[in-house]
N, C-alpha and C positions, 0 to 999 in steps of 0.2 A: 504493500499500499504506499502510495506516495502522498505525503503531506504537503499541502499548498501554504506558500507564505503570503498569499494574497489576503489583505485584510477584510474582514466581514463588516460591511456598514449596514446594520439593521435599519429598516424602515417601517414605521406604523403606517399602515394602509387601511383605509376606510372604503366599504363598499358604498355606491352612490346612495344607497337607502339609508345606511347608518349615518352617513354625514349629513344628508338632507334632514334627518330628524334631529341631530345635534342643533344645527341651524335653526330649524323650526322652534325648538325649545328655547333657544337663545333669542329669537325674535319676539316670543310671547311676553317678555318682561324686561325693565331696565335693571332687574337684580341680578345677581350671581345665581346661577344653576349648578347642580353638582349630581353626577351619576357616574354609572359605570358602561365600558364597552363592554360588549359580549364577543368572544373570538370564535373563529370557525373552529370546528373539531379539529381539523388537519392542519391549521396555521394559526399559533397564538398571536402573531402581529397582525391579522386580518381582522378588522373590526366589523361584524356584520349586522349589529344592532347597538342601539343605546338605550339604558333604562334609567329613568329618572327616580331617584329614591324619594320617599315620603320626607318633606324638608319644609322649614322655614328659611326663606330667603331675603337678603337685604342686599344694598348696593356695595356692601364690603364683604360679605360671606354668606355661608348657609349652615344650617345646623339641621342634622337628620332628625326624625322624629324617634320616640321612645323605642317603637318596634319597627320602624321603618327598614332598617338594615337586615334584622332578622327574618322579616317576611319575604324580603327580596332573595336573601339566601335560601330560604324553605322553598320558595316558587320555582327559583332556577334548579335546584337540586331534583325537584318533583319532574321537571322538564327534561331531565337527563343530562344536565351539564355538570362538569366538573368544576370545583372552585376555581382552578386555574383559568378556566375558559371564561368566567365572569366576575371575577374579584380581584384581577390584577391590573386593570386598566382603569384608572381614574381620571375622569374627564370633567373639567369645570370650566366656568367662564369667568373673565375678569372684565366686566362691564365699564368701559371708559378709562380702561387702566392697561399698562404694559403687560405682557404675557410672561414677565420676570415672576418665579415663585415667590410668595410673600413669606414673612415670617410664620404666619398661620398655616400656609401651605406645607412648609417644612416640618412644622409639628405634628399635622395630619399624617404626613408620610413616614413619619417616625413612629407614631402611635399606632397606625392601622397596618403598614406593610413592613415593618421592621422584621418580622419573623418569616416572609416570603422570600423564595429563592429568587425572584425577579418581580418587578413591578413598573409601572409606567404612568408617570404624571403628564397629563396633556391638558393644556390650557389654551383657552379660545378667546379671543377679544374680537372686536368688529372688523380689524383689518389685518390679523396676525394669528398665528398659532404656533405654541412651543411644546415639545416633547422632550421629557427626560426619562431615559431607562435607567433603572437602578438594578444592579446584580449582586446577588450574594447577601449573607446576612451579617456577619461581621468578620472582617471588614466589607463594607459595601462599595461598588464601584458606580459612579454616576456618570452617564454617557448622553449628551444632548443628540437626538436622532431626528432625522426627517420623517415628515408626514405627508401624505398625499391620498388622492382618491384614486382607487382602482377602477377605472373605466370598462376594465376588460372582465371584470368578476361578473358573477352571475346577476342578471338584472331582477330587481323587485321594485314594483310599483309603490310610490309614496303612500302612506295610509294617514291623510291628514285628520280624519275623523277620531281614530283611535289614538293617535298622537295628542290630539286636542284634550281628549277624555283623560289620556295618562297625565297630562300637564295639570288639567283642573282637579284631578283627583289628588296628586301627589306635591302639588307646589302651593304654599301660602305666603304671601309677601309680608314681611315684618314692617309694622307701620313706622315711620319716621316721627320721631318727637322733635319739633322745632322749639328752641329755647330761646333764640335770637335771630337777628338777621344776618349774622357773621356766616360766612360761607362754610367754616368747619363746623360749627355747631348746628348748622341744618341737616349734618349727617349723624347726630347722635342718636342713638337707638335705645329702645327699652333696655337693652342689656348693660347700659352705662350706669345704670343706678338711678336713673331720673325717675323710675316708678317707685323708687323706694324713697318715703319721706325722709328718711334719716340720712340717706346719702344724697339726696338732690341738690342741696346747697352746695357741698363739697364739689360735686361733678360739675356743676354750673360754673364754680368758681375758678375750677381747673381748666376749663375750657377758656373762660374769659382771660385767665393769665397767659395760656398758651397763644391766644390770638395776639395778645398785646406783645409778648416777647419775640413771637416769630415776625410781627411788624417791625418791632425794633432791631432785631437781627438783620432783616433785610437794609435797614437804613443805616447799619454799622454802629448802631449805639447799644447793642447788647452782644455778648460774646456767647461762643457755641457751648460753653459750660452752663450758661443759662437756659439755653434753648434745650438742652439735654434733660436738665432737671424738669423743665416744664413739659416735655414729650412723656416723661416716666409717670407723670402723674394722671395720665389718661388710660383708658383701658386698652389692652395690647392690640385687639383687632382693630380700634379706632385709630391707634397710633400708626398702624401700618397704612391706612388709608390717608391721613394726614401726611406722613413723610412722602407718598407718592404724589400727593397734591402739591407739596412744596417742590419737588423735583420738577414737575411738570410746569411750574411757575419759573423754574430756572435758578431756583435757590440753591447755593452751594452749601452742603450739609457736612456735619463732622464726620469723620470717617467711619464711624461706628454705624452710621446709617447708609452709607454708600452700597 
């Protein structure tokens, strides 16, 4: 047997049906959506379908329902799929944001997929897509891979009615809590503690202070240590959004947040 020295470049491929379904779900809301790609029996890197898990979504994240993931696993096993065919490819959207994995994304990968021999994180935005393959348990190897639509795969017509039913059944939009007219605080969610009377005053004060420090930082009258302290005072998932917001505004951030 002759071994080849030619490097293997894995590619995550979607059937037109599966990719159309991802884009359909993405277009149904301005919030983030999250689900799993279902692989072909004979090819783990060919996504033949996408399933939206029961979840609550906002502009900066999603949270699966208490039984959503368990129900999904049970249903897929009943249909004859193996876990490696329906629980290794995590697909989610980043509405209005880059497809760079957030700190929350990294935490999710560590908590959910750390014991898997391989997994893929696929992030879709309005005009971009990124895919990262993780191989091994410990230590792990992370590799950015390409993603495309395989138009030569078996054709299956879109089923918009069932897709809509799946979306309506499994997705609930988390209401935003607007506490002021500032851009940042328009994105505060109930998870910030604003629905908790004991924590609401502190949360509002933290956001007001962050807005003030960020504005002075851009004007050069506040240093990066002050900005770091202000960022640490808000919730982690909101911090991720705020950091991306500052980057899009062209603000040069401390190295810890690059």
